[in-house]
C-alpha positions in Angstrom: -146.0 26.2 -107.2 -148.3 25.8 -104.1 -151.4 27.9 -103.9 -151.9 30.7 -101.4 -154.3 30.0 -98.5 -157.2 32.5 -98.5 -160.2 32.8 -96.4 -163.5 32.4 -98.2 -165.6 35.5 -99.0 -166.8 37.6 -101.9 -164.4 38.0 -104.8 -162.1 41.0 -104.3 -161.8 43.5 -107.3 -158.2 44.0 -108.6 -156.2 46.7 -106.9 -154.7 49.8 -108.5 -151.3 51.1 -107.6 -152.8 54.3 -106.4 -154.9 52.4 -104.0 -151.9 50.5 -102.7 -149.3 53.2 -102.5 -150.1 54.7 -99.1 -150.6 51.2 -97.4 -147.3 50.1 -99.0 -145.4 53.1 -97.6 -146.8 52.4 -94.1 -145.9 48.7 -94.4 -142.3 49.5 -95.4 -141.9 52.0 -92.6 -143.2 49.5 -90.0 -141.1 46.7 -91.5 -137.9 48.8 -91.4 -138.6 50.0 -87.8 -139.1 46.4 -86.6 -136.2 44.9 -88.5 -133.7 47.6 -89.6 -131.7 45.1 -91.6 -134.6 43.3 -93.3 -134.3 42.7 -97.0 -137.4 42.9 -99.1 -138.7 43.5 -102.6 -142.0 43.9 -104.3 -143.0 40.8 -106.3 -146.1 39.4 -108.0 -148.5 41.4 -110.0 -147.3 44.8 -108.9 -143.7 43.9 -109.9 -145.1 42.9 -113.3 -146.8 46.3 -113.5 -143.5 48.1 -112.8 -142.2 46.6 -116.0 -145.2 47.5 -118.1 -147.6 44.6 -117.7 -151.3 45.3 -117.6 -151.8 42.3 -115.3 -154.2 43.1 -112.5 -153.8 41.6 -109.0 -155.8 41.4 -105.8 -152.9 41.5 -103.3 -149.5 42.9 -102.8 -146.6 40.3 -102.7 -143.7 41.4 -100.6 -140.8 39.0 -100.6 -139.1 39.4 -97.2 -136.1 37.9 -95.4 -138.2 37.9 -92.2 -141.9 38.1 -91.6 -142.7 41.1 -89.4 -144.6 40.6 -86.1 -147.5 42.7 -87.3 -148.1 40.1 -90.1 -147.8 37.0 -87.8 -151.5 37.2 -87.0 -152.4 36.7 -90.7 -153.2 33.4 -92.5 -150.3 31.1 -93.2 -149.2 30.9 -96.9 -148.5 27.5 -98.3 -145.4 29.0 -100.0 -144.1 30.3 -96.7 -145.0 33.5 -94.9 -148.2 35.2 -93.9 -151.1 37.0 -95.5 -152.7 39.9 -93.7 -154.9 42.9 -94.6 -153.4 46.3 -93.8 -155.4 49.5 -94.4 -157.9 47.5 -96.5 -155.1 46.1 -98.8 -154.2 42.4 -98.7 -150.5 41.9 -98.3 -148.6 38.6 -98.6 -145.3 38.6 -96.8 -143.5 35.7 -98.5 -140.6 34.2 -96.6 -139.7 30.9 -98.3 -138.3 28.2 -96.0 -138.2 25.4 -98.6 -136.0 24.3 -101.5 -136.8 27.6 -103.3 -135.4 29.8 -100.5 -132.1 30.5 -102.3 -134.0 31.6 -105.5 -136.1 34.0 -103.4 -133.1 35.4 -101.6 -131.3 35.9 -105.0 -134.5 37.7 -106.3 -134.5 40.0 -103.3 -130.7 40.7 -103.6 -131.0 41.6 -107.3 -134.2 43.7 -107.0 -133.9 47.2 -108.5 -135.5 50.6 -108.0 -138.0 51.2 -110.8 -139.5 54.6 -111.8 -142.8 55.1 -109.9 -142.0 52.6 -107.2 -140.5 53.6 -103.9 -139.2 50.2 -103.0 -137.0 47.6 -104.7 -138.8 45.5 -107.3 -137.8 42.0 -108.3 -136.4 41.8 -111.9 -138.4 40.1 -114.6 -136.0 37.2 -114.7 
């Protein structure tokens, strides 16, 4: 899988879900306001945490059917989409436009509500 494009700078410490929760709620509200029919799901390290992993992560991966305008100013991701910091939290809005698009769309479609998470989370599969 292609690496994400990141600007250089000092290493960022891993994020806690408590740190992310408010920023995530704001992002989801803005995303739904801009694109009422947008499909999205939490992926990456926080999705793994939803299923009990102790894996730490330094960003929030949101798999989206459409990148919102407020993220378009962010750095382009090699995998498709944009990376932008919101309320001090780095978010990756992943919108695949390559041969893996169907797999990402299926992951978003099959995402589930998980205890402790207010948005759909991709399944471990």
